[in-house]
C-alpha positions in Angstrom: -145.3 152.8 89.8 -146.4 149.4 91.3 -148.9 148.9 88.5 -146.1 149.4 85.9 -143.9 147.0 87.9 -146.7 144.4 87.8 -147.0 144.8 84.0 -143.2 144.1 83.7 -143.5 141.1 86.0 -146.2 139.7 83.7 -143.9 140.2 80.8 -140.7 138.8 82.2 -142.2 136.2 84.6 -140.1 137.2 87.6 -141.6 137.3 91.1 -142.7 140.7 92.4 -142.2 141.3 96.1 -143.4 144.2 98.3 -141.8 144.9 101.6 -143.5 148.1 102.8 -144.0 149.4 106.3 -140.6 150.0 107.7 -138.6 153.2 108.2 -135.0 152.3 107.6 -132.0 154.0 109.4 -134.3 155.5 112.0 -131.4 156.6 114.3 -129.5 159.2 112.3 -126.5 159.1 114.6 -126.1 155.4 114.2 -126.5 155.7 110.5 -123.8 158.4 110.3 -121.4 156.4 112.4 -121.9 152.9 110.9 -123.5 153.4 107.4 -126.7 152.3 105.6 -128.9 149.6 107.2 -127.3 150.0 110.6 -129.5 152.7 112.0 -132.4 150.5 113.1 -135.6 149.7 111.2 -138.8 150.8 112.9 -142.3 149.7 111.7 -144.7 152.2 110.3 -148.4 151.7 109.3 -149.0 150.4 105.8 -152.4 150.0 104.0 -152.7 147.2 101.5 -156.4 146.6 100.7 -157.4 149.8 98.9 -153.8 150.6 97.7 -153.4 147.3 95.9 -156.9 147.0 94.5 -156.2 148.4 91.0 -153.1 146.2 90.6 -154.9 143.1 91.9 -158.0 143.6 89.8 -155.7 143.8 86.7 -153.1 141.1 87.5 -154.2 139.1 90.6 -155.6 136.3 88.5 -153.2 136.7 85.6 -151.4 133.4 84.7 -147.6 133.9 85.1 -147.9 136.8 87.6 -146.5 136.2 91.0 -146.7 138.6 93.9 -145.3 138.1 97.5 -146.6 140.5 100.2 -144.6 141.1 103.4 -145.2 143.2 106.5 -144.0 143.5 110.0 -147.5 144.5 111.3 -149.0 141.3 112.7 -152.6 142.7 112.7 -152.2 143.5 109.0 -151.5 139.8 108.2 -154.9 138.8 109.7 -156.9 141.8 108.5 -155.6 142.4 105.0 -153.0 140.1 103.7 -154.4 136.7 104.5 -157.8 137.5 102.8 -156.0 139.0 99.8 -153.9 135.9 99.4 -157.0 133.7 99.8 -158.7 135.5 96.9 -156.1 136.1 94.3 -154.2 133.1 92.8 -151.1 135.3 92.0 -150.6 136.4 95.6 -148.6 134.7 98.4 -147.8 135.8 101.9 -144.1 136.2 102.7 -142.7 134.5 105.8 -142.3 136.5 109.0 -139.2 138.6 108.9 -137.3 141.2 110.9 -139.2 141.6 114.1 -141.3 138.5 113.5 -138.6 136.0 112.8 -138.7 134.6 116.3 -140.4 131.4 117.5 -143.4 133.3 119.0 -143.7 135.6 116.0 -143.7 132.7 113.6 -146.3 130.8 115.6 -148.5 133.9 115.6 -148.1 134.2 111.9 -149.5 130.7 111.3 -152.3 131.3 113.8 -153.3 134.6 112.2 -153.2 133.5 108.6 -153.9 129.8 108.2 -157.7 130.0 108.7 -158.0 132.5 105.8 -155.1 131.9 103.5 -154.2 128.3 104.3 -150.7 126.9 104.2 -150.3 126.9 100.4 -150.9 130.6 99.9 -147.7 131.3 101.7 -144.2 131.1 100.3 -142.7 128.8 102.8 -139.6 130.3 104.6 -137.4 132.3 102.3 -134.5 134.3 103.7 -132.9 137.5 102.4 -130.6 138.0 105.4 -127.0 139.2 104.8 -125.9 137.2 107.9 -125.2 134.2 105.8 -124.0 132.0 108.7 -127.4 132.3 110.3 -129.3 130.9 107.3 -129.3 127.2 108.3 -130.4 128.0 111.8 -133.2 130.3 110.6 -134.5 127.7 108.2 -134.3 125.0 110.8 -136.3 127.1 113.2 -139.0 127.9 110.6 -139.4 124.2 109.7 -139.8 123.3 113.4 -142.4 126.0 113.9 -144.4 124.8 110.9 -144.1 121.2 112.1 -145.4 122.3 115.4 -148.4 124.1 113.8 -149.2 121.0 111.8 -148.8 118.7 114.8 -151.3 120.8 116.7 -153.8 120.4 113.9 -153.2 116.6 114.0 -153.7 116.4 117.7 -156.9 118.4 117.4 -158.1 115.9 114.7 -158.3 118.8 112.1 -155.7 117.2 109.9 -154.6 113.6 109.2 -151.1 112.7 110.0 -150.2 111.8 106.4 -151.6 115.2 105.2 -149.5 117.0 107.8 -146.4 115.1 106.8 -146.9 116.0 103.1 -147.7 119.7 104.0 -144.5 119.9 106.0 -142.5 118.7 103.0 -144.3 121.0 100.7 -143.7 124.1 102.9 -140.0 123.3 103.4 -139.3 122.4 99.7 -141.9 122.3 97.0 -143.9 125.5 97.7 -140.9 127.9 97.6 -139.2 125.9 94.7 -142.3 126.1 92.5 -143.4 129.7 93.4 -139.9 131.1 92.8 -139.1 128.9 89.8 -137.4 130.6 86.9 -140.0 131.2 84.1 -139.8 128.9 81.1 -138.0 130.5 78.1 -140.6 132.0 75.7 -143.5 131.2 78.0 -144.3 134.9 78.4 -143.5 136.4 75.0 -146.1 139.1 74.9 -145.1 142.6 76.2 -146.4 144.1 79.4 -149.1 146.2 77.7 -150.5 143.2 75.8 -150.5 141.1 79.0 -152.4 143.8 80.9 -155.0 144.2 78.1 -155.7 140.5 78.3 -156.8 140.9 81.9 -158.3 144.4 81.8 -159.5 145.2 78.3 -160.4 148.8 77.7 
């Protein structure tokens, strides 16, 4: 199913996102009383490396294909997702979310992923919350955390100040704008099967 969805993303140019690893509505009583997405979301283990290999071998270097990977398992960021994003040009790491959208969780995300994936193989902070009033505060926090990570690299003489300033602007604005940009009309005219065969001829 994911392979077929990747084929369609190659054809329509839309971004494909994967958010596995969470069991929704864990508490049945709360779900019954208050409805969907109110019964708590509890993490479960998810495996990416072997599971995504066929998809990535076919589409990971395909021009026009864009894939964002999310997880709530911090060890998975370092062990699987950062190396995958570092290898395949189509892949980006999604920002910390759910249990990880806290100051310490965001700091750990940068510490766990930057050595392998860098800053530019992430999406910047994008937000799918339904709590619309919280969006400005969440983005402000994410930008402060990124600025702190960059400032640390400057103080350790691992990054020049002008490079850090430009990276901060890119993470807050240019990276998400470019990665999630609407595809140009007619740029991906071939159908999904033709797109797939260009990458993985039989």
